[in-house]
FIRO-176823 format. One line per 8 residues: number of its first residue (from 1); their letters; for each residue x negated, y, z negated of N, C-alpha, C. Coordinates in nm, 3 decimals. Atoms other than C-alpha are relative to their C-alpha. Layout:
REM FIRO-176823
NUM> a> X Y Z X Y Z X Y Z ~ ...
This chain:
REM FIRO-176823
1> madptpae> 0.072 -0.112 0.044 0.307 -1.258 1.783 -0.121 -0.043 -0.095 ~ 0.114 0.054 0.088 -0.045 -1.314 1.622 0.022 0.069 -0.134 ~ -0.006 -0.058 0.141 -0.078 -1.268 1.251 -0.089 0.123 0.000 ~ 0.079 -0.112 0.005 -0.200 -0.924 1.181 -0.117 -0.016 -0.107 ~ 0.117 0.006 0.097 -0.539 -0.870 1.005 0.023 0.115 -0.107 ~ -0.016 -0.101 0.100 -0.562 -0.666 0.685 -0.037 0.139 0.058 ~ 0.040 -0.126 -0.062 -0.733 -0.394 0.896 0.116 0.059 0.081 ~ -0.112 -0.043 -0.085 -0.432 -0.377 1.129 0.117 0.058 -0.088
9> veryiaqg> -0.108 -0.044 0.089 -0.180 -0.355 0.846 -0.037 0.130 -0.062 ~ 0.055 -0.134 0.049 -0.397 -0.076 0.699 0.027 0.108 0.093 ~ -0.014 -0.106 -0.096 -0.393 0.110 1.018 0.147 0.037 0.023 ~ -0.137 -0.027 -0.014 -0.019 0.071 1.061 0.058 0.098 -0.111 ~ -0.061 -0.077 0.116 0.058 0.211 0.707 -0.060 0.143 0.017 ~ 0.057 -0.132 -0.008 -0.200 0.494 0.760 0.062 0.090 0.113 ~ -0.057 -0.080 -0.112 -0.032 0.599 1.088 0.134 0.061 -0.047 ~ -0.127 -0.045 0.031 0.302 0.635 0.919 0.017 0.076 -0.141
17> lncehlqv> -0.001 -0.045 0.142 0.208 0.751 0.571 -0.133 0.074 -0.035 ~ 0.122 -0.082 0.038 -0.036 1.027 0.445 -0.055 -0.066 -0.132 ~ 0.054 0.072 0.119 -0.251 0.820 0.210 -0.127 0.070 -0.050 ~ 0.124 -0.048 0.058 -0.519 0.946 -0.034 -0.096 -0.115 -0.003 ~ 0.081 0.116 0.018 -0.644 0.586 -0.074 0.088 -0.115 0.050 ~ -0.085 0.121 -0.061 -0.541 0.261 0.110 -0.093 -0.105 0.012 ~ 0.082 0.122 -0.014 -0.672 -0.080 0.078 0.100 -0.119 0.014 ~ -0.083 0.116 -0.028 -0.525 -0.390 0.223 -0.084 -0.125 -0.002
25> egdgrhff> 0.072 0.124 0.005 -0.638 -0.740 0.148 0.103 -0.109 0.043 ~ -0.095 0.098 -0.039 -0.493 -1.056 0.293 -0.066 -0.105 0.092 ~ 0.049 0.109 -0.085 -0.534 -1.373 0.495 0.074 -0.019 0.124 ~ -0.081 0.015 -0.123 -0.295 -1.308 0.783 0.144 -0.039 -0.041 ~ -0.128 0.043 0.042 -0.005 -1.457 0.592 0.057 0.076 -0.113 ~ -0.032 -0.081 0.121 0.000 -1.273 0.264 -0.090 0.113 -0.020 ~ 0.070 -0.126 0.012 -0.108 -0.921 0.208 0.018 0.064 -0.130 ~ -0.011 -0.079 0.127 -0.179 -0.715 -0.095 -0.050 0.139 0.032
33> ativsaef> 0.047 -0.133 -0.029 -0.192 -0.339 -0.045 0.004 0.093 -0.120 ~ 0.004 -0.111 0.103 -0.294 -0.067 -0.284 0.005 0.134 0.078 ~ -0.030 -0.122 -0.079 -0.149 0.260 -0.151 0.024 0.122 -0.088 ~ -0.002 -0.126 0.082 -0.206 0.603 -0.308 0.042 0.109 0.094 ~ -0.053 -0.114 -0.083 -0.001 0.892 -0.154 0.071 0.098 -0.081 ~ -0.067 -0.115 0.065 0.117 1.229 -0.272 0.149 -0.010 0.043 ~ -0.150 0.020 -0.038 0.446 1.136 -0.091 0.083 -0.076 -0.095 ~ -0.065 0.084 0.105 0.522 0.899 -0.376 0.042 0.084 -0.123
41> dgasrvar> -0.036 -0.086 0.114 0.551 1.189 -0.621 0.154 0.006 -0.024 ~ -0.140 -0.010 0.042 0.888 1.170 -0.795 0.083 -0.107 0.059 ~ -0.074 0.108 -0.060 0.986 0.856 -0.611 0.001 -0.125 -0.080 ~ 0.000 0.126 0.077 1.090 0.532 -0.772 -0.079 -0.109 0.077 ~ 0.083 0.110 -0.062 0.899 0.210 -0.703 0.066 -0.051 0.118 ~ -0.077 0.044 -0.116 1.177 0.095 -0.472 -0.006 0.094 0.110 ~ 0.000 -0.103 -0.109 1.185 0.425 -0.285 -0.145 0.007 0.064 ~ 0.138 0.002 -0.047 0.799 0.407 -0.250 -0.018 -0.115 0.096
49> hqrvyral> 0.004 0.111 -0.093 0.826 0.063 -0.101 0.069 0.021 0.130 ~ -0.074 -0.027 -0.126 1.090 0.169 0.141 -0.076 0.099 0.081 ~ 0.083 -0.100 -0.078 0.867 0.459 0.247 -0.104 -0.079 0.072 ~ 0.099 0.067 -0.069 0.591 0.213 0.328 0.061 -0.088 0.107 ~ -0.062 0.084 -0.102 0.828 -0.021 0.513 0.032 0.087 0.118 ~ -0.019 -0.087 -0.106 0.931 0.277 0.718 -0.117 0.034 0.083 ~ 0.125 -0.022 -0.058 0.577 0.353 0.788 -0.046 -0.120 0.096 ~ 0.040 0.118 -0.074 0.526 -0.002 0.912 0.099 -0.015 0.114
57> gdrmreqi> -0.095 0.008 -0.110 0.837 0.003 1.121 0.023 -0.142 0.048 ~ -0.033 0.129 -0.058 0.923 -0.290 1.348 -0.118 -0.094 0.004 ~ 0.117 0.079 -0.018 0.569 -0.401 1.377 -0.019 -0.119 -0.096 ~ 0.015 0.104 0.104 0.583 -0.602 1.058 0.126 -0.059 -0.055 ~ -0.125 0.049 0.058 0.943 -0.684 1.021 -0.009 -0.150 -0.025 ~ 0.005 0.142 0.023 0.855 -1.054 1.053 -0.097 -0.036 -0.119 ~ 0.100 0.032 0.104 0.559 -1.039 0.817 0.020 0.075 -0.139 ~ -0.015 -0.090 0.119 0.689 -0.783 0.565 0.027 -0.062 -0.132
65> halsmktl> -0.028 0.073 0.127 0.807 -1.041 0.312 -0.125 -0.044 -0.063 ~ 0.116 0.051 0.051 0.449 -1.136 0.272 -0.101 0.110 -0.043 ~ 0.083 -0.114 0.040 0.330 -0.794 0.169 0.041 0.044 -0.145 ~ -0.014 -0.053 0.141 0.290 -0.708 -0.201 -0.070 0.132 0.001 ~ 0.059 -0.131 0.015 0.222 -0.345 -0.282 -0.014 0.044 -0.138 ~ 0.023 -0.074 0.118 0.084 -0.138 -0.560 0.004 0.143 0.055 ~ -0.020 -0.142 -0.045 0.217 0.221 -0.493 -0.020 0.094 -0.109 ~ 0.037 -0.106 0.108 0.060 0.510 -0.685 -0.008 0.135 0.055
73> tpaewaas> 0.029 -0.131 -0.038 0.059 0.876 -0.677 -0.150 0.031 -0.039 ~ 0.137 -0.033 0.027 -0.284 1.047 -0.679 -0.022 0.010 -0.157 ~ 0.016 -0.014 0.151 -0.231 1.123 -1.058 -0.002 -0.136 -0.062 ~ -0.003 0.135 0.059 -0.132 0.766 -1.142 -0.134 -0.078 0.040 ~ 0.128 0.065 -0.041 -0.437 0.644 -0.937 -0.111 0.039 -0.091 ~ 0.102 -0.050 0.086 -0.661 0.871 -1.127 0.005 -0.062 -0.141 ~ -0.017 0.053 0.134 -0.514 0.748 -1.460 -0.037 -0.147 -0.005 ~ 0.027 0.143 -0.007 -0.554 0.387 -1.352 -0.142 -0.038 0.040
81> apsatphh> 0.134 0.025 -0.043 -0.908 0.422 -1.219 -0.084 -0.062 -0.112 ~ 0.078 0.083 0.100 -1.150 0.181 -1.394 -0.099 0.101 -0.084 ~ 0.086 -0.094 0.079 -1.376 0.484 -1.491 0.078 0.071 -0.110 ~ -0.066 -0.079 0.101 -1.094 0.644 -1.688 0.034 -0.093 -0.126 ~ -0.032 0.092 0.098 -1.034 0.329 -1.885 -0.123 -0.088 -0.034 ~ 0.124 0.080 0.032 -1.358 0.199 -2.054 0.048 -0.136 -0.043 ~ -0.029 0.131 0.044 -1.343 -0.177 -2.101 -0.099 -0.049 -0.108 ~ 0.080 0.038 0.108 -1.469 -0.304 -2.424 -0.010 -0.153 -0.010
89> h> 0.015 0.153 -0.007 -1.605 -0.663 -2.428 -0.027 -0.048 -0.140
């Protein structure tokens, strides 16, 4: 099986999970996903990750170990947005 592209990983996640914001970066071997979904409300970090794995299903069972995730609810995402936290240099 060919290594998936970040765009493909993004599409897989989006198909199985209702995301407010989704961004996947990677080189075909290692991926980093930022996933914002209301479905994460009230779920632990582990439960959120399991939810994403379920969305990915069998397609990425081989590659899943190479996926790091930042899973946020819309409220957490808003709180962590750069505009909400001014950086002082």
